[in-house]
Every structure is written in structure tokens, then in C-alpha cells.
C-alpha positions in Angstrom: 31.7 19.2 31.5 28.0 18.2 32.0 27.1 19.8 28.7 29.8 17.8 26.9 28.6 14.6 28.5 25.0 15.4 27.6 26.1 16.3 24.1 27.9 13.0 23.9 24.9 11.1 25.2 22.7 13.0 22.7 25.2 12.2 19.9 25.2 8.5 20.9 21.4 8.5 21.1 21.3 10.1 17.7 23.7 7.5 16.2 21.7 4.7 17.7 18.5 6.2 16.2 20.2 6.5 12.9 21.3 2.9 13.0 17.7 1.8 13.5 16.2 4.4 11.2 17.4 3.1 7.8 15.8 -0.3 8.5 12.6 1.4 9.5 12.7 3.7 6.4 13.2 0.8 4.1 10.5 -1.2 5.8 7.9 1.4 5.0 8.0 0.9 1.2 7.9 -2.9 1.7 4.7 -2.5 3.6 3.2 -0.3 0.9 0.1 -1.5 -0.9 -1.1 -0.2 -4.2 -4.7 0.0 -5.2 -3.7 0.4 -8.8 -0.9 0.8 -11.2 -1.1 3.5 -13.9 1.1 4.1 -16.9 2.3 7.5 -17.9 3.8 7.6 -21.4 3.3 11.3 -22.0 7.1 12.1 -22.0 7.6 9.6 -24.8 4.6 11.0 -26.7 6.0 14.5 -26.4 9.2 13.3 -28.0 7.3 11.7 -30.9 8.2 8.2 -29.7 4.6 7.1 -30.6 5.5 3.6 -31.9 7.7 2.8 -29.0 5.1 4.2 -26.6 2.5 1.9 -28.2 4.7 -1.1 -27.7 5.5 -0.2 -24.1 1.8 0.4 -23.4 1.0 -3.1 -24.7 3.7 -4.9 -22.7 4.5 -2.9 -19.5 1.1 -3.1 -17.6 1.2 -6.9 -17.6 4.8 -7.1 -16.5 4.1 -4.5 -13.7 1.0 -6.4 -12.5 3.0 -9.6 -12.4 6.0 -8.0 -10.6 3.9 -6.0 -8.0 1.2 -8.7 -7.5 2.0 -9.2 -3.8 1.7 -5.4 -3.2 -1.7 -4.9 -5.0 -4.8 -4.2 -2.9 -7.4 -3.1 -5.6 -10.2 -2.6 -3.1 -8.3 -0.5 -0.6 -9.2 3.2 -1.2 -6.5 4.2 1.3 -3.8 2.4 -0.6 -1.2 4.3 -2.7 -1.2 4.5 -6.5 1.9 3.5 -8.4 2.5 5.5 -11.6 5.1 3.9 -13.9 6.4 6.9 -16.0 8.5 6.0 -19.0 10.4 9.0 -20.3 12.5 7.6 -23.1 13.3 4.4 -24.9 16.5 4.2 -26.9 17.2 1.4 -29.3 20.9 1.7 -29.7 22.7 1.8 -33.0 25.1 -1.1 -33.6 28.7 -0.5 -32.8 31.7 -2.5 -34.0 34.3 -4.1 -32.0 36.8 -6.9 -32.6 37.7 -9.8 -30.3 41.3 -10.6 -29.4 41.6 -13.1 -32.3 38.1 -13.2 -33.7 36.0 -11.4 -36.3 34.4 -8.1 -35.7 31.0 -8.3 -33.9 28.2 -5.9 -33.9 26.5 -5.3 -30.5 24.5 -2.5 -29.1 22.9 -1.3 -25.9 19.2 -0.5 -25.6 17.9 1.8 -22.8 14.7 2.6 -21.0 14.4 5.6 -18.7 11.7 6.7 -16.4 10.5 6.5 -12.8 8.1 4.9 -10.4 6.0 7.6 -8.8 4.0 6.8 -5.7 0.9 8.8 -5.0 -1.0 8.8 -1.7 -4.7 8.2 -1.6 -5.3 11.9 -2.3 -3.1 11.9 -5.3 -0.1 13.7 -3.8 3.4 12.5 -4.7 5.0 10.7 -1.8 7.9 9.2 -3.6 9.7 9.2 -6.9 12.1 6.4 -7.8 14.1 7.2 -11.0 15.1 4.2 -13.1 17.4 3.8 -16.1 17.9 0.2 -17.3 20.0 -1.1 -20.2 20.2 -4.3 -22.1 23.1 -5.4 -24.3 21.8 -6.8 -27.6 23.3 -8.7 -30.5 22.3 -6.3 -33.2 23.2 -8.7 -36.0 19.7 -10.1 -35.8 18.5 -9.5 -39.3 15.0 -10.3 -40.5 12.6 -9.3 -43.2 10.5 -8.4 -40.2 13.0 -5.8 -38.7 10.1 -3.9 -37.1 9.2 -7.1 -35.2 12.7 -7.4 -33.9 12.7 -3.8 -32.7 9.3 -4.3 -31.1 10.6 -7.3 -29.1 13.6 -5.3 -28.0 11.3 -2.6 -26.7 9.2 -5.2 -24.9 12.3 -6.6 -23.3 13.2 -3.1 -22.1 9.6 -2.9 -20.6 10.2 -6.2 -18.8 13.5 -4.9 -17.5 11.8 -1.7 -16.2 9.2 -3.8 -14.4 11.8 -6.1 -12.9 14.2 -3.4 -11.7 11.6 -1.0 -10.3 10.8 -2.8 -7.0 14.5 -2.8 -6.1 14.7 0.9 -6.8 11.8 1.4 -4.5 13.3 -0.7 -1.7 10.7 -3.4 -2.0 
């Protein structure tokens, strides 16, 4: 009988510890400081997404620096490093659908996929936070500068990536 009571006590203690543990586990990323943010576009380059990678490389660092500004500690050699890895950008093809009593519209969904990878001061991976973000777009935008529209869509995906990543990381 004592063993059962002790087991119950141990179980209750474990449950109490678990109730506190999630808040402590989530508090750790919030206290994280990053000495730098790096960009890894090698997965995109391996898939011959060179033009998209170029546009992401232009836009994403500024968005990440803005989003993570309160977590940056550039002079702290003991701080972690955040690597924003972008694996894939998909500019969706238009698809047609009709409203209940309206004309057919042409919309699409664009996607960005990657992860935030946190490295400790020695360069070891201490956390990986996968992220896939999508944006619905009116694909009827037509312009003689179609490449400019596609570039802006990729930049919007980069902004989405930067804005969603802290939430994925529990920050």
C-alpha cells in the first residue's frame, strides 16, 4: 500500500512538474539572444531557384533584423546564432473559381518553406523550427513588368517568413 501511495505521490509530483515545465520550456527561447542572423539559401540554389533566391537574399535579412531586433546582441560572443534557411519558394499558378453569382476569378496561393535553425556559441544546432507560410494572391495582376510583380510576391513571402518565425520559435 505504501508503494502505491508513494507512486501516487510521485505521479502527482510529476504532473505538477509537467504543469510548470511547459512555461519554463517556452520561457527559454524568449530569453534567447542572437549575436547574428545568417541566411542559408543553399536548398533553393540546389533546386535552380537562383532568381527567387536572389530576391529573398535582398529582402529577408532586413525583415529578419527588424523582426528580431529586441533579441539581437551583436557583441555577445556567448549568444546563439539564428540561421534562416529557406528551402523553397513556390509562386502558385492561377486557378479559376466562380462566385455564387459572379464572374470567374483567378486567384493563387504562393508558398515559402524553410526553417529557423538556432546554433549555440560553438556552432552546434540547439533548435530547428520548421516553417511553411502561404499567401493568397490575386493573380489577375497584369503588367508589362510581370517579373516585377513576381519579385514583389517573393518579397512578400520573405516578409511573411520573417513575421511568422518568432511565433514558431515560441518568442
